[in-house]
Structures are given as structure tokens and as C-alpha cells.
C-alpha positions as CSV (number, residue, x, y, z in Angstrom):
1,M,50.9,-101.7,-94.5
2,K,47.2,-101.5,-95.5
3,K,47.1,-105.2,-96.3
4,I,48.5,-106.0,-92.9
5,M,46.0,-103.8,-91.2
6,I,43.0,-105.4,-93.1
7,R,44.3,-108.9,-92.3
8,N,44.5,-108.0,-88.6
9,I,41.0,-106.6,-88.6
10,V,39.5,-109.6,-90.2
11,G,41.3,-111.9,-87.8
12,V,40.0,-109.9,-84.8
13,C,36.4,-110.0,-86.2
14,A,36.6,-113.8,-86.8
15,I,37.7,-114.3,-83.2
16,A,35.0,-112.0,-81.9
17,L,32.3,-113.8,-83.9
18,A,33.4,-117.2,-82.8
19,S,33.5,-116.1,-79.1
20,M,29.9,-114.8,-79.5
21,G,28.8,-118.2,-80.8
22,I,27.4,-116.5,-83.9
23,A,26.0,-119.0,-86.3
24,S,26.7,-119.1,-90.0
25,A,23.6,-120.1,-92.0
26,A,25.5,-121.7,-94.8
27,S,25.2,-125.4,-95.6
28,P,28.3,-127.2,-96.8
29,A,28.5,-127.3,-100.6
30,G,26.2,-129.9,-102.0
31,E,24.6,-130.7,-98.7
32,A,20.8,-130.4,-98.5
33,G,18.1,-131.3,-96.1
34,Q,14.6,-132.3,-96.7
35,R,12.8,-131.0,-99.7
36,F,9.2,-131.2,-100.8
37,V,8.2,-130.0,-104.3
38,A,4.8,-129.5,-105.9
39,D,3.4,-127.7,-109.0
40,G,0.4,-125.5,-109.0
41,Q,-1.5,-122.8,-110.9
42,A,-3.1,-119.6,-109.7
43,S,-5.2,-116.9,-111.4
44,I,-3.6,-113.5,-110.8
45,G,-4.9,-110.4,-112.4
46,G,-7.2,-112.5,-114.5
47,K,-4.3,-114.5,-116.0
48,A,-3.2,-118.1,-115.3
49,V,0.2,-118.3,-113.5
50,R,2.0,-121.6,-113.2
51,Y,4.4,-122.0,-110.3
52,R,6.5,-124.6,-108.4
53,S,6.4,-124.6,-104.6
54,T,9.4,-125.9,-102.7
55,V,9.6,-126.5,-99.0
56,E,13.3,-127.0,-98.2
57,E,15.6,-127.3,-95.3
58,F,18.8,-125.3,-94.7
59,F,21.3,-125.9,-91.9
60,A,22.9,-123.1,-89.8
61,L,26.4,-124.1,-88.7
62,D,28.3,-123.1,-85.6
63,G,31.9,-122.0,-85.6
64,A,33.1,-125.6,-85.6
65,G,31.0,-126.5,-88.6
66,K,28.4,-128.5,-86.7
67,R,24.7,-128.2,-87.5
68,A,23.3,-125.8,-85.0
69,A,19.8,-125.2,-86.5
70,S,17.5,-126.5,-89.2
71,I,15.8,-123.6,-91.1
72,Y,13.0,-124.1,-93.5
73,T,11.9,-121.9,-96.4
74,I,8.8,-122.1,-98.5
75,S,9.3,-120.7,-102.0
76,Y,6.9,-120.1,-104.9
77,V,8.8,-119.7,-108.2
78,R,6.9,-119.0,-111.4
79,S,7.5,-121.9,-113.8
80,D,5.9,-120.5,-117.0
81,V,8.6,-118.0,-117.9
82,P,11.5,-118.5,-120.3
83,K,14.6,-120.1,-118.7
84,G,17.3,-117.7,-117.8
85,V,14.9,-114.7,-117.1
86,Q,16.1,-113.1,-113.8
87,R,12.8,-112.3,-112.1
88,P,12.8,-110.3,-108.9
89,V,12.9,-112.4,-105.6
90,L,10.9,-111.3,-102.6
91,F,12.4,-112.7,-99.3
92,V,9.5,-112.6,-96.8
93,F,9.3,-113.1,-93.1
94,N,7.0,-112.1,-90.2
95,G,8.3,-111.1,-86.7
96,G,7.2,-111.8,-83.2
97,P,10.1,-112.3,-82.4
98,G,9.0,-116.0,-82.4
99,S,6.4,-115.8,-85.2
100,A,6.4,-118.0,-88.3
101,S,5.7,-116.5,-91.8
102,I,2.2,-118.0,-91.9
103,W,0.5,-114.6,-91.9
104,L,2.1,-113.2,-95.0
105,N,2.1,-116.6,-96.7
106,I,-1.6,-117.3,-96.7
107,G,-2.7,-113.8,-95.9
108,F,-1.0,-111.9,-98.8
109,V,1.9,-113.2,-100.9
110,G,1.1,-116.9,-101.5
111,P,-0.9,-118.2,-104.4
112,K,-3.7,-119.2,-102.0
113,R,-5.1,-117.2,-99.1
114,V,-7.3,-117.8,-96.2
115,D,-10.9,-116.8,-96.9
116,I,-11.8,-114.2,-94.2
117,A,-14.8,-112.0,-94.5
118,D,-14.1,-108.3,-94.2
119,P,-13.9,-107.2,-90.6
120,P,-15.7,-107.1,-88.3
121,A,-17.6,-110.1,-89.5
122,M,-15.6,-113.2,-88.5
123,R,-16.0,-116.9,-88.5
124,T,-14.0,-118.4,-85.6
125,V,-14.8,-122.1,-85.9
126,P,-14.1,-124.7,-88.7
127,P,-14.6,-125.4,-91.4
128,F,-12.4,-122.7,-92.9
129,R,-11.1,-122.6,-96.4
130,T,-8.5,-121.2,-98.7
131,V,-9.2,-119.5,-102.0
132,N,-7.2,-118.4,-105.0
133,N,-5.2,-115.3,-104.2
134,A,-5.7,-112.9,-107.1
135,E,-3.6,-110.3,-105.3
136,S,-0.4,-112.4,-104.9
137,P,2.7,-110.7,-106.3
138,L,3.8,-114.0,-107.7
139,D,3.1,-112.8,-111.2
140,V,5.8,-110.2,-110.9
141,A,8.2,-111.7,-108.5
142,D,9.2,-115.1,-107.1
143,I,8.6,-115.5,-103.3
144,V,10.7,-117.1,-100.6
145,L,9.2,-117.2,-97.1
146,I,11.7,-117.8,-94.2
147,D,10.8,-119.3,-90.8
148,T,13.6,-118.6,-88.4
149,P,14.7,-121.1,-85.7
150,G,12.0,-121.9,-83.2
151,T,9.2,-121.0,-85.6
152,G,7.3,-123.0,-88.3
153,L,9.2,-126.2,-88.9
154,S,12.6,-124.6,-88.1
155,R,14.3,-125.6,-84.9
156,I,17.5,-125.5,-83.0
157,L,19.4,-128.8,-83.2
158,P,21.3,-130.7,-80.4
159,D,24.6,-129.0,-81.2
160,G,23.0,-125.5,-81.2
161,K,22.1,-123.1,-78.4
162,P,19.2,-120.6,-78.1
163,E,21.6,-117.7,-77.7
164,Q,23.0,-118.4,-81.1
165,F,19.7,-117.5,-82.7
166,Y,17.3,-115.8,-80.2
167,G,18.6,-112.2,-80.4
168,V,18.5,-109.3,-82.8
169,K,22.0,-109.7,-84.2
170,A,22.3,-113.5,-84.2
171,D,18.9,-113.8,-85.8
172,A,19.7,-111.3,-88.5
173,K,23.0,-112.9,-89.4
174,A,21.4,-116.4,-89.6
175,T,18.6,-115.0,-91.8
176,A,21.1,-113.2,-94.1
177,G,23.0,-116.6,-94.3
178,V,19.8,-118.4,-95.4
179,I,19.2,-115.8,-98.1
180,E,22.7,-116.2,-99.4
181,D,22.3,-120.0,-99.3
182,W,19.1,-119.8,-101.2
183,L,20.6,-117.6,-103.9
184,R,23.5,-120.0,-104.3
185,R,21.3,-123.2,-104.3
186,H,18.9,-121.8,-106.9
187,G,21.4,-119.8,-109.0
188,R,19.6,-116.4,-108.5
189,W,22.6,-114.2,-107.7
190,N,21.7,-111.7,-110.5
191,S,18.0,-111.4,-109.7
192,P,16.7,-108.1,-108.2
193,K,16.2,-108.8,-104.5
194,F,13.7,-107.4,-102.0
195,L,12.8,-108.0,-98.4
196,L,9.2,-107.9,-97.3
197,A,8.8,-107.9,-93.5
198,E,6.1,-107.4,-91.0
199,S,6.0,-106.2,-87.3
200,Y,9.2,-107.3,-85.5
201,G,10.3,-108.6,-88.9
202,T,11.0,-104.9,-89.8
203,I,13.8,-104.9,-87.2
204,R,15.1,-108.1,-88.8
205,A,14.9,-106.5,-92.3
206,A,16.9,-103.4,-91.1
207,M,19.6,-105.6,-89.7
208,V,19.6,-108.1,-92.6
209,A,19.9,-105.3,-95.1
210,R,23.0,-104.1,-93.2
211,Y,24.6,-107.6,-92.9
212,L,24.0,-108.7,-96.5
213,A,26.8,-106.4,-97.6
214,G,29.2,-108.1,-95.3
215,G,32.6,-106.7,-94.3
216,P,35.2,-107.2,-91.6
217,T,33.2,-105.6,-88.8
218,E,29.9,-107.0,-89.9
219,T,29.9,-110.7,-90.9
220,G,33.7,-111.1,-91.2
221,A,33.3,-111.9,-94.9
222,M,32.8,-110.1,-98.1
223,N,29.2,-111.1,-98.8
224,G,28.5,-108.3,-101.3
225,I,24.8,-108.9,-101.6
226,T,22.7,-105.7,-102.3
227,L,19.0,-105.2,-102.2
228,D,16.7,-103.3,-104.6
229,G,14.1,-102.6,-101.9
230,V,12.9,-103.2,-98.4
231,I,9.1,-103.4,-97.8
232,M,7.9,-102.9,-94.2
233,L,4.4,-103.5,-92.9
234,G,3.6,-102.5,-89.4
235,Q,7.1,-101.2,-88.8
236,A,8.5,-101.6,-85.3
237,M,12.1,-100.5,-85.6
238,R,12.0,-97.9,-82.8
239,M,11.3,-99.7,-79.5
240,T,10.8,-97.4,-76.6
241,G,8.8,-97.0,-73.5
242,N,5.7,-94.9,-72.9
243,D,7.3,-91.5,-73.0
244,D,5.4,-88.4,-74.1
245,L,6.4,-88.9,-77.7
246,S,4.5,-92.2,-77.8
247,Y,1.3,-90.4,-77.0
248,V,2.0,-87.8,-79.7
249,N,2.7,-90.5,-82.3
250,A,-0.4,-92.5,-81.3
251,L,-2.9,-89.6,-81.8
252,P,-3.4,-90.0,-85.6
253,T,-4.3,-93.6,-85.2
254,L,-6.7,-92.9,-82.4
255,A,-8.4,-90.2,-84.5
256,A,-8.8,-92.5,-87.5
257,T,-10.3,-95.2,-85.3
258,A,-12.7,-92.8,-83.7
259,C,-13.8,-91.7,-87.1
260,Y,-14.3,-95.4,-88.2
261,F,-16.7,-96.0,-85.3
262,G,-18.6,-92.7,-85.8
263,R,-17.4,-91.3,-82.5
264,V,-16.7,-87.9,-83.9
265,P,-19.0,-85.4,-85.8
266,A,-19.9,-86.4,-89.3
267,P,-18.9,-86.1,-92.1
268,C,-15.7,-87.8,-91.2
269,D,-13.0,-89.4,-93.3
270,P,-10.4,-91.5,-91.4
271,K,-7.5,-90.4,-93.5
272,V,-8.5,-86.7,-93.1
273,Q,-9.1,-87.1,-89.4
274,A,-5.7,-88.8,-89.0
275,E,-4.0,-85.9,-90.9
276,A,-5.7,-83.3,-88.7
277,A,-4.6,-85.2,-85.6
278,R,-1.0,-85.3,-86.9
279,K,-0.9,-81.6,-87.4
280,F,-2.3,-81.0,-83.9
281,A,0.0,-83.6,-82.3
282,S,3.1,-82.0,-83.8
283,T,2.2,-78.5,-82.7
284,D,-0.2,-77.7,-79.8
285,Y,-0.3,-81.2,-78.3
286,L,3.5,-81.6,-78.2
287,N,3.8,-78.2,-76.8
288,A,1.3,-78.9,-74.0
289,L,3.0,-82.2,-73.0
290,Y,6.4,-80.4,-73.0
291,Q,5.1,-77.8,-70.6
292,G,3.9,-80.4,-68.1
293,S,2.2,-79.1,-65.0
294,G,3.3,-75.5,-65.9
295,I,0.8,-75.3,-68.7
296,P,-1.7,-72.4,-68.3
297,A,-5.3,-73.4,-67.4
298,A,-6.8,-71.9,-70.6
299,Q,-4.3,-73.6,-72.9
300,R,-4.8,-76.9,-71.1
301,S,-8.6,-76.6,-71.5
302,A,-8.3,-75.9,-75.2
303,V,-6.0,-78.9,-75.7
304,V,-8.5,-81.2,-73.8
305,R,-11.3,-80.0,-76.0
306,E,-9.4,-80.7,-79.2
307,L,-8.2,-84.1,-78.0
308,S,-11.8,-85.0,-77.3
309,A,-13.0,-83.8,-80.7
310,L,-10.3,-85.9,-82.4
311,T,-10.5,-89.1,-80.3
312,G,-14.2,-89.2,-79.4
313,L,-13.3,-89.7,-75.7
314,P,-15.0,-87.5,-73.0
315,A,-13.1,-84.4,-72.1
316,S,-13.3,-85.4,-68.4
317,A,-11.5,-88.7,-69.1
318,I,-8.7,-87.0,-71.0
319,D,-8.3,-84.4,-68.3
320,A,-8.1,-87.1,-65.7
321,Q,-5.3,-88.8,-67.6
322,N,-3.3,-85.6,-67.7
323,L,-3.8,-85.2,-71.4
324,R,-2.2,-88.6,-72.1
325,V,-4.3,-91.2,-73.9
326,G,-2.5,-94.5,-74.4
327,T,-3.5,-97.0,-77.1
328,G,-4.4,-99.7,-74.6
329,Q,-6.6,-97.4,-72.6
330,F,-8.2,-96.1,-75.8
331,A,-9.0,-99.7,-76.9
332,K,-11.0,-100.2,-73.7
333,S,-12.5,-96.8,-73.5
334,L,-13.8,-95.8,-77.0
335,L,-16.8,-98.2,-77.0
336,A,-17.0,-98.8,-73.2
337,D,-20.6,-97.4,-73.3
338,K,-21.4,-100.4,-75.4
339,G,-19.4,-102.8,-73.3
340,Q,-16.9,-103.4,-76.2
341,Q,-13.1,-103.5,-76.4
342,L,-11.2,-102.8,-79.6
343,G,-8.4,-105.0,-81.0
344,M,-4.9,-103.7,-80.5
345,Y,-3.7,-105.4,-83.7
346,D,-6.8,-104.2,-85.7
347,A,-9.2,-101.8,-84.0
348,R,-12.0,-102.8,-86.4
349,Y,-12.4,-106.0,-84.4
350,T,-14.3,-105.9,-81.1
351,L,-15.1,-108.3,-78.3
352,P,-17.0,-107.7,-75.0
353,L,-15.1,-106.0,-72.2
354,A,-16.6,-108.4,-69.7
355,S,-15.0,-111.9,-69.0
356,S,-11.6,-111.1,-70.5
357,G,-8.8,-113.3,-69.4
358,N,-6.4,-110.3,-70.0
359,D,-4.1,-112.3,-72.2
360,P,-2.5,-109.7,-74.6
361,V,-2.9,-112.0,-77.6
362,A,-5.6,-114.7,-76.8
363,D,-7.9,-112.0,-75.5
364,D,-7.1,-109.4,-78.1
365,P,-10.3,-108.9,-80.2
366,A,-8.4,-109.1,-83.4
367,M,-5.8,-111.9,-82.8
368,G,-8.4,-113.9,-80.9
369,Q,-10.7,-113.9,-83.8
370,Y,-8.6,-114.3,-86.9
371,V,-5.9,-116.6,-85.7
372,P,-8.0,-119.9,-85.8
373,A,-8.7,-119.5,-89.5
374,F,-5.0,-118.9,-90.3
375,V,-3.8,-121.9,-88.2
376,A,-6.3,-124.4,-89.5
377,T,-6.1,-123.5,-93.1
378,F,-2.3,-123.3,-93.2
379,N,-1.7,-126.7,-91.6
380,Q,-4.1,-128.2,-94.1
381,F,-2.4,-126.3,-97.0
382,L,1.0,-127.4,-95.8
383,R,0.0,-131.1,-96.1
384,D,-2.4,-131.1,-99.0
385,D,-1.1,-128.5,-101.3
386,L,2.7,-128.3,-100.5
387,G,3.0,-132.0,-99.9
388,V,4.9,-131.7,-96.6
389,S,5.0,-134.9,-94.6
390,I,7.1,-134.1,-91.5
391,D,5.9,-135.3,-88.1
392,L,6.6,-132.0,-86.4
393,P,4.1,-129.3,-85.3
394,Y,4.2,-126.1,-87.2
395,Q,5.0,-123.5,-84.5
396,V,2.9,-120.4,-85.4
397,I,4.2,-118.2,-82.5
398,S,6.5,-119.3,-79.7
399,F,5.9,-116.8,-76.9
400,R,7.8,-118.5,-74.0
401,D,10.7,-120.3,-75.7
402,V,11.6,-117.7,-78.3
403,N,10.0,-114.4,-77.6
404,G,10.6,-114.6,-73.8
405,R,14.3,-115.4,-74.4
406,W,15.0,-112.7,-77.0
407,D,18.1,-110.6,-76.6
408,Y,17.6,-107.1,-77.9
409,G,21.2,-106.2,-77.0
410,S,20.9,-106.0,-73.3
411,G,20.5,-109.6,-72.3
412,A,17.9,-112.3,-72.7
413,G,14.4,-111.3,-71.8
414,I,15.3,-107.7,-71.0
415,A,12.7,-105.1,-72.2
416,P,14.0,-103.3,-75.3
417,N,14.7,-99.6,-75.5
418,S,16.5,-99.4,-78.9
419,D,16.2,-97.8,-82.3
420,F,17.1,-100.2,-85.1
421,S,16.1,-97.8,-87.9
422,K,19.7,-96.5,-87.8
423,D,20.8,-99.9,-89.1
424,L,18.6,-99.4,-92.1
425,A,20.0,-95.9,-92.6
426,V,23.5,-97.5,-92.7
427,A,22.4,-100.0,-95.4
428,M,20.8,-97.3,-97.5
429,R,24.0,-95.2,-97.2
430,R,26.0,-98.1,-98.5
431,N,23.6,-98.9,-101.3
432,Q,22.5,-95.7,-103.1
433,S,19.9,-97.7,-105.1
434,L,18.2,-99.2,-102.1
435,R,14.6,-98.0,-101.7
436,L,12.2,-98.3,-98.8
437,F,8.4,-98.8,-98.7
438,V,6.5,-98.4,-95.4
439,G,2.9,-99.5,-95.3
440,T,0.8,-98.8,-92.2
441,G,-2.8,-99.7,-91.2
442,L,-5.0,-96.8,-90.2
443,Y,-6.4,-98.9,-87.4
444,D,-3.2,-100.5,-86.1
445,L,-3.0,-99.6,-82.4
446,A,0.2,-101.8,-82.0
447,T,2.4,-100.0,-84.5
448,T,0.8,-96.7,-85.2
449,L,0.8,-94.3,-88.1
450,G,2.6,-91.5,-86.3
451,E,5.3,-93.9,-85.0
452,A,6.1,-95.1,-88.5
453,R,6.5,-91.7,-89.9
454,Y,8.5,-90.3,-86.9
455,T,10.9,-93.3,-86.9
456,V,11.8,-93.0,-90.6
457,D,11.9,-89.2,-90.5
458,H,14.5,-89.3,-87.6
459,A,16.6,-92.2,-88.7
460,G,18.8,-90.6,-91.3
461,I,17.0,-92.6,-94.0
462,P,16.9,-90.9,-97.4
463,L,13.3,-89.7,-97.7
464,E,13.6,-89.2,-101.5
465,R,14.0,-93.0,-101.7
466,T,11.1,-93.8,-99.3
467,T,7.4,-94.4,-100.0
468,F,4.7,-94.2,-97.3
469,A,1.3,-95.7,-97.7
470,H,-1.7,-96.0,-95.4
471,Y,-4.5,-98.6,-95.6
472,A,-8.0,-99.0,-94.2
473,S,-6.8,-101.9,-92.1
474,G,-4.9,-102.9,-89.0
475,H,-1.5,-104.4,-88.2
476,M,-1.9,-106.8,-91.1
477,P,-2.9,-104.3,-93.9
478,Y,-4.0,-107.1,-96.2
479,L,-7.0,-108.1,-94.1
480,G,-10.0,-107.0,-96.1
481,D,-10.6,-107.0,-99.8
482,G,-10.1,-103.3,-100.4
483,P,-6.8,-102.9,-98.3
484,R,-5.4,-106.1,-99.8
485,R,-6.0,-104.9,-103.4
486,A,-4.5,-101.5,-102.6
487,L,-1.4,-103.0,-101.0
488,S,-0.9,-105.4,-103.9
489,A,-1.0,-102.6,-106.4
490,D,1.5,-100.5,-104.4
491,I,3.9,-103.4,-104.0
492,R,3.7,-104.3,-107.7
493,A,4.6,-100.7,-108.6
494,F,7.5,-100.8,-106.1
495,V,8.9,-104.0,-107.4
496,A,8.5,-102.9,-111.1
497,H,10.8,-100.1,-110.3
498,A,13.7,-102.5,-109.8
499,D,15.4,-102.0,-113.1
500,K,15.1,-98.2,-113.0
501,S,17.2,-95.6,-111.2
502,P,15.9,-94.4,-107.8
503,P,14.0,-91.1,-107.7
504,R,16.2,-88.2,-106.7
């Protein structure tokens, strides 16, 4: 009887997956797309590390076995270790949705990185250059960067459709398929495995961690792939509107930023200021917002004074906003007396308030300044160092075609209001050895300190298997020499734990 029931469940799931047009990201046995291989050497931790880079194409197939998408990975595999050693593998991706893995590639994990001066000093016109990346984790783990369809060189093919890939579930299943395909093609089934994700990529990581196990109600197959760890930078798993909780969670980041710019009384340490704001936010501030218009006048005045002391904003401005200071408003208000606006993706970067085109990315003081260096150096690196000769543009971020069509579960292009951290909790329940690392920038106004902590604390994720870390950086916590070194040390320690039992 049990066998019959299982057979029926699998059959129903297979029909459901086919009707949804869910793509399988597995190429037929022996079939491979384009492949570009190059050898290189980096100096990491003062030691020479030889590696082989491989840019290779995988095909995602539809239910009829037709090629629906071409998906490229860029891998760096250490070549100076004894054959047969099962080194850890880091599967890496950025987010968007619609963003390629360029940022983590030449910003942090690759053997070369873009040479960017510590903020706020920025060069915004060529020539730019790459330099040896002494903080790459390549000495302790092999690295596989994935560009999902519509990003990088990856694209939907004539037999594919956007809805097969441009959505939370479809994207995660295709990504899980590429990971399985890479393991099979390279014979790395027994290697410790990690996901390293940034921004929207943290949603993808939560879903991929769940789907890799497989099962009749998940992928319709017994994939049986487990992870040693998930590393999240700039986590974005809980996607909600501007409710009161969003103001509470934003306060530690606002306080750290005000400290960075000297807008609160000295002496001031950003981490200490952020912690003071967290305590106030979780007690008096939360209580004040809960009371709404019924809050007593004396209590309201006390809250206004404390908010002003923490954020550096005038008490009158806070009172006028009914105690609610949003990150976007804060970015335009903190240095308004100097005519400057802060970057949402990294508040250390500023541009004049005047003459803004109000584009959320092109006019963001952080993205607007560091993007040119990434784009120019990576395109040069792709051709000159990785030996890629494909007459296709490398799509850095596709806002309209991918991001604008994304289905979060309520239809294409509909604003999200979902919490995907529960999917990671499911994966961690299934795999009692799976650990989580959450790294957040102190000056990240897009995905804040408080939001990261609140999301994980309320997801059912085992906190005894979770590590939190804060860096003196923004949304990309590897921008700046100090933050990059600190992040590198933390990730090395996290990966080195792969062959040990999780802390209890």
C-alpha cells in the first residue's frame, strides 16, 4: 500500500511540474556546450596558488527535453593539490533578480579583483585595473560562479519561455539543476558544498538549499544533495512593505551611519551606536510606534529626543514624520545641510542632492560610482584572462527584461510581500549539519542590520548553527581593504569547519 501511495504522489508531482513549465537544468549525458579553459596563479595569504579557470555552458531542458536556456558558470579550481583530494566547493551567485555574479567574482572571491580605493574616494572613469586578490578564498575552496538566465552570458533559448526561469521557484530549481550538473560533470559529489549568495541571491540560496534535497513534492526526484553551509551577504529573504517593523529594524543602521559621519556626539563607535539603537528600537521605540496616536505627549517627546541623539537628525524633522524615519528619507536628510545625499547601497558614498535624475540605481551615490569600474574591468578580464571569445554582451543587470518580469509567487511584476527565510528553516531542519553565516554591512541602507537579525530570529532557523557578523561597509561588505580582510577571515573559518560537527 505504501509503495502504491508513493508512486501516485510522484506521478502527481511530475504532472504538476510539467504543467508549470518548470525547467530541468540537466544536460543530456555527455552533452556539453561551449567551454573556455585557462591556467593562472594568484598570491593568497603570501603563498602562490595555481588554479584552472573554466567558463562553461550548461543547458536547461524543458519537459520535452528541448533546450530552454543556456546557463554559464565560471569556476576557479585549484590545480596544485594532489589528485583525489575533495576540496570544499563554493557555489556563488548574486541577486537582483536579474544581476550577474560579476560583483562577487571580481569584488571578492575570484583570484583577481577590481582595484577600488577605500570609500568615499572613487575613480569613475577609465583606465581601471584589476589586481591580485590576496583575500580570495580559493586557497581553501574551489569556486563556481553561476549566472542565471538573462544575466551574464546566460540566456533563454528559442524553445524556452521567460516564465520558466523568471520567478522565485523556477529560478531556484534551475540553479539547483546547474549545481547538480556541475558536480556530475566534474566528479565532485563527495566534496563539502557551500552556497555564497548576496542580496536577492539570499532568497535563491534559501530556495536552492531546500530543493537540492529533492523529494516527490519538491523536484519530483530524489536528488539527495546536502550542503555544509550557506553564506549570506546583504540578506533579503523577508520582503515586506514599509510597516512599523521596517522602521524599527532600520534604526541600528541609521545610528551607525550617523556615527560614521560624525553627526552624533563624540566619542562614537559605529558598532556601539548600532547596538544602543537596537536596544532602544526593541523596547521604547517599538512601544511608541505600537501606541500610535494614543502615546502620551511626554513619552513621545522622550522618544523624539532619543531618536535624534541616535540618528543625528533634528528633533523637529523626526516629530514631523510621526517618529518614522525611513532609509530613503534618511539618505537625503542626514547631510542635507551640506547638499549631499548618501548611497542606499553603501552610505559611505555621497553625491550632490542637486541635479539628481532620481533613478534608484544610476543616481544612487554608491552604485553610480563603483559600477563603471566593475563593468570595465570584468569585460576586459573575461576576454584577456579567462579567454572567452563569445560575441555576446555580458549582461550585468537586466532591470526591465528580468527584474521587471519576476514572479515572487503572485504573478509577474507584482510587488513581493513574502518571507523566504522559512524555506531555509525547512532545509536546516532536514539537514542537521547545515550551518548559516549572515554577514551585514553597517552602512547598508538597502538590507539593514536589524532586518537581517529579525528575519533569522523569527524564521525557525536554528540559532546555535548560525553565525552573524557586521562589517564597516555597505551592501557589498567586501568594498574596502579592512572589511574585505575581515570577511575573508570569517568565511575561511566557516568553511574550515566543514569536516567538524556543528556546534550544539
